[in-house]
C-alpha positions as CSV (number, residue, x, y, z in Angstrom):
1,M,97.7,99.3,115.4
2,F,99.1,102.7,114.4
3,I,101.2,105.5,115.6
4,F,100.7,109.2,116.1
5,S,102.4,112.5,115.9
6,L,101.9,115.9,117.4
7,V,102.3,118.5,114.7
8,S,104.2,121.7,115.4
9,Q,102.0,124.7,115.7
10,L,104.8,126.8,114.2
11,Q,105.7,124.9,111.4
12,F,106.5,115.2,109.1
13,T,112.8,104.8,103.2
14,L,111.1,103.2,102.7
15,R,107.5,102.2,102.7
16,L,109.0,98.8,103.0
17,L,111.8,97.8,105.3
18,S,112.6,94.3,104.2
19,C,109.0,93.3,104.3
20,L,108.2,95.7,107.1
21,V,106.2,98.8,107.1
22,V,106.4,101.1,110.1
23,Y,103.7,103.6,110.9
24,V,104.8,106.8,112.7
25,G,103.5,109.9,114.2
26,L,104.9,113.0,115.9
27,V,104.4,114.8,119.2
28,Q,105.1,118.3,120.3
29,T,105.5,118.8,124.1
30,S,106.1,122.5,124.3
31,F,102.6,123.5,125.3
32,A,99.8,122.2,127.5
33,V,96.3,121.6,126.1
34,D,93.0,120.6,127.5
35,A,92.0,118.8,124.4
36,L,94.1,116.9,121.8
37,K,92.9,116.4,118.3
38,F,94.1,113.3,116.5
39,G,94.0,112.4,112.9
40,V,94.3,108.7,112.1
41,S,94.0,106.3,109.2
42,I,91.9,103.2,109.6
43,S,91.2,100.1,107.6
44,T,88.9,98.1,109.8
45,K,86.2,98.4,112.4
46,A,88.6,96.8,114.9
47,Q,91.2,99.5,114.4
48,R,88.7,102.2,115.0
49,E,87.6,100.5,118.2
50,A,91.2,100.1,119.4
51,F,91.8,103.9,118.9
52,Y,88.7,104.9,120.8
53,T,89.4,102.4,123.6
54,L,92.9,103.8,124.1
55,A,91.5,107.4,124.0
56,R,88.9,106.7,126.7
57,Q,91.5,105.0,128.8
58,F,93.8,108.0,128.5
59,E,91.0,110.4,129.4
60,R,90.2,108.3,132.6
61,E,93.9,108.5,133.6
62,N,94.1,112.2,132.8
63,P,91.0,114.0,134.0
64,G,90.3,117.2,132.2
65,T,92.0,116.2,129.0
66,A,89.8,115.1,126.0
67,I,90.8,113.2,122.9
68,D,89.1,114.1,119.7
69,F,89.6,111.6,116.8
70,T,89.1,112.1,113.1
71,A,89.3,108.7,111.6
72,L,89.4,108.3,107.8
73,T,90.0,105.5,105.4
74,S,93.6,105.1,104.1
75,E,93.2,106.8,100.6
76,V,91.1,109.7,101.9
77,Y,93.5,110.2,104.8
78,K,96.6,110.3,102.5
79,D,94.8,112.9,100.2
80,K,94.1,115.1,103.2
81,F,97.3,114.7,105.2
82,A,99.2,117.7,103.7
83,T,96.3,119.9,104.5
84,F,96.2,118.6,108.1
85,L,99.8,119.7,108.5
86,T,99.2,123.2,107.3
87,D,95.8,124.1,108.8
88,Q,97.1,123.7,112.4
89,S,93.9,122.1,113.7
90,Y,95.5,118.8,114.6
91,D,97.8,118.1,117.5
92,V,98.7,114.5,116.7
93,L,98.8,112.8,113.3
94,Y,99.4,109.3,112.1
95,W,101.8,108.9,109.2
96,H,104.2,106.5,107.4
97,A,107.9,106.1,108.3
98,G,110.9,106.6,106.1
99,Q,111.0,109.0,103.2
100,R,107.3,109.8,103.4
101,L,108.0,111.2,106.9
102,F,111.4,112.8,106.0
103,E,110.0,114.9,103.2
104,Y,107.8,116.8,105.6
105,V,110.6,117.1,108.1
106,E,112.7,118.8,105.4
107,Q,109.8,121.3,104.9
108,G,109.9,122.2,108.6
109,K,106.4,120.9,109.3
110,I,107.1,118.4,112.0
111,A,108.2,118.8,115.6
112,D,110.9,116.4,116.9
113,L,110.3,113.9,119.6
114,D,113.8,113.9,121.1
115,E,112.7,114.5,124.7
116,I,110.2,111.6,124.6
117,W,112.8,109.2,123.1
118,Q,115.4,110.2,125.6
119,Q,113.1,110.0,128.7
120,A,111.8,106.6,127.7
121,N,115.2,105.4,126.5
122,L,113.5,104.2,123.3
123,D,116.9,103.5,121.5
124,H,116.9,100.3,123.6
125,V,113.4,99.4,122.8
126,F,113.4,99.4,119.0
127,D,115.6,97.7,116.5
128,R,118.1,99.9,114.6
129,S,116.4,99.3,111.3
130,V,113.2,100.7,112.8
131,I,114.9,103.7,114.4
132,E,116.6,104.8,111.2
133,N,113.1,105.2,109.6
134,V,112.0,107.8,112.1
135,K,115.4,109.5,112.8
136,V,117.0,112.0,110.5
137,L,119.8,114.6,111.2
138,Q,120.2,113.1,114.7
139,H,116.6,113.9,115.6
140,Y,113.6,111.6,116.2
141,Y,110.3,112.5,114.4
142,G,108.1,109.5,115.0
143,L,107.0,106.9,117.5
144,P,106.6,103.5,115.9
145,I,103.4,101.7,116.8
146,S,102.9,98.9,114.3
147,Y,104.2,97.2,111.2
148,Y,102.9,94.6,108.8
149,Q,104.4,92.1,106.3
150,L,103.9,91.9,102.6
151,G,103.5,88.4,101.1
152,F,101.3,86.0,99.2
153,Y,98.2,84.1,100.2
154,Y,97.4,81.1,98.1
155,N,94.5,78.7,97.7
156,K,95.5,75.5,99.4
157,P,92.6,73.4,98.2
158,L,93.4,74.5,94.6
159,F,97.0,73.6,95.1
160,K,96.1,70.2,96.4
161,Q,93.6,69.6,93.6
162,L,96.2,70.4,90.9
163,N,99.1,68.8,92.8
164,L,101.0,72.1,93.0
165,Q,103.8,72.9,95.5
166,E,104.7,76.2,97.1
167,P,107.5,77.9,95.1
168,T,110.7,78.7,96.9
169,T,112.5,80.6,94.1
170,W,111.6,83.1,91.5
171,P,111.9,80.6,88.6
172,E,109.7,78.2,90.5
173,F,107.2,81.0,91.1
174,L,107.1,81.8,87.3
175,A,106.7,78.2,86.5
176,L,103.8,77.8,88.9
177,C,102.1,80.9,87.3
178,A,102.5,79.3,83.9
179,Q,100.9,76.1,85.1
180,L,97.9,78.0,86.5
181,K,97.5,80.1,83.4
182,A,97.6,77.0,81.2
183,Q,94.5,75.8,83.0
184,N,92.8,79.1,82.5
185,I,93.3,80.2,86.2
186,P,94.5,83.8,86.7
187,P,97.7,83.2,88.7
188,I,98.1,86.6,90.5
189,F,95.3,88.6,92.0
190,I,96.1,92.2,92.8
191,G,94.1,95.4,93.2
192,S,95.9,98.5,91.9
193,A,93.1,101.1,92.0
194,S,95.4,102.4,94.8
195,N,99.0,102.6,93.6
196,W,100.7,101.1,96.7
197,P,100.0,97.4,96.1
198,A,101.7,97.7,92.7
199,T,104.6,99.8,93.9
200,A,105.1,97.3,96.7
201,W,106.1,94.8,94.0
202,F,108.8,97.2,92.9
203,D,110.1,97.8,96.4
204,Y,110.2,94.1,97.2
205,L,112.0,93.2,94.0
206,N,114.4,96.1,94.4
207,L,115.2,95.0,97.9
208,R,115.9,91.5,96.8
209,I,117.9,92.4,93.7
210,N,119.8,95.6,94.8
211,G,119.6,95.5,98.6
212,H,118.4,97.7,101.4
213,V,121.1,100.5,101.1
214,F,120.3,101.0,97.4
215,Q,116.5,101.1,98.2
216,Q,117.1,103.8,100.8
217,Q,119.3,105.8,98.4
218,L,116.6,105.5,95.7
219,A,113.8,106.5,98.0
220,S,115.7,109.6,99.3
221,G,116.5,110.8,95.8
222,S,120.3,110.4,96.1
223,V,120.2,107.8,93.3
224,S,118.2,108.4,90.1
225,F,115.4,106.2,88.9
226,D,117.3,106.2,85.6
227,D,120.0,104.1,87.2
228,V,120.8,100.8,85.4
229,R,120.0,98.9,88.6
230,V,116.4,100.2,88.4
231,K,116.1,99.0,84.8
232,K,117.1,95.5,86.0
233,V,114.3,95.5,88.5
234,L,111.8,96.6,85.9
235,E,113.0,93.8,83.5
236,V,112.4,91.2,86.2
237,W,109.0,92.7,87.1
238,A,108.0,92.7,83.4
239,E,108.3,88.9,83.3
240,P,105.0,88.1,85.1
241,I,103.4,91.3,83.6
242,N,104.2,90.4,79.9
243,S,103.3,86.8,80.5
244,G,99.8,87.8,81.5
245,Y,100.0,86.4,85.0
246,F,98.2,89.3,86.7
247,I,94.4,89.5,86.5
248,A,93.2,91.7,83.7
249,D,90.9,94.0,85.7
250,H,93.3,94.8,88.6
251,K,93.1,98.6,88.0
252,D,89.4,98.5,88.9
253,L,90.0,96.7,92.2
254,D,91.0,98.1,95.6
C-alpha cells in the first residue's frame, strides 16, 4: 500500500512516527489530462499488482483517462525522485511523509491538496499525528495511503531450545544479546547496505529517550545534532555496537 502525489507543473518528521511510517503523495487539480503518469516505489510483486489493479479499475470508471505507471525499487526510486520533480514528466508521485516531504515543499516543488482534503473532510478521517506529517504552513501536501511498524522478529525454536524469554526492557534485551553471543550466535541481524535500517535505530531510540517533540525538532533542523540529548542517544546505541551484538557483515546486506 502506498500513496501518491500530483506534482505541480509550475514548480514535495519523521521517517518514523512512534513506530509508524506514513507514505504520501501529492495531487494538483488545476488542469485536466487524458493521461496521468505515476511514479511509485515498490518492494514486492504483490505491491506492483495492487497498483496496476487500482489503475485498471480507475480507467474502467473513467473512460478516456489512462494511467501510466513507472514502478521502481525503493533505492532506485529514492535516487531518481528529485529528477522526477524537476523534469515535469510525472503527474503523481509517491513519497515519504514528514521532513522528507516538507523539504520539497519549502523548495516550491509540490502542489497543495487543500481542495481534496476539504471536499473529502479528511481531517475527520486521519489521526492528528498522521495529519501533522503531511501538513505544513496550514496546507496539506500529501494523501496518506499506508504505514508499517518497525520491530524485531526472533527465532522461536531457538529461544525454546536455549530457554530464553522475550525481553521487555533495554537491560533485558542487552542481557539476552550477551547470552546469545556467549554461545557464538550473532544476536542482531541487520542489513545496512541501505542506510535506513540503521538510521531507524537512531530514530527509535531517540523517540524513546527524548520524545516525539524533540524528534520533530531534530528532523526539521530547529535543534542541532550537536545537542547533548543526541549524544545520549548515541551512547545508548553504542552499547550493542561496541559489544559486538550486530552481525559483522551487515554493510554488505540489503
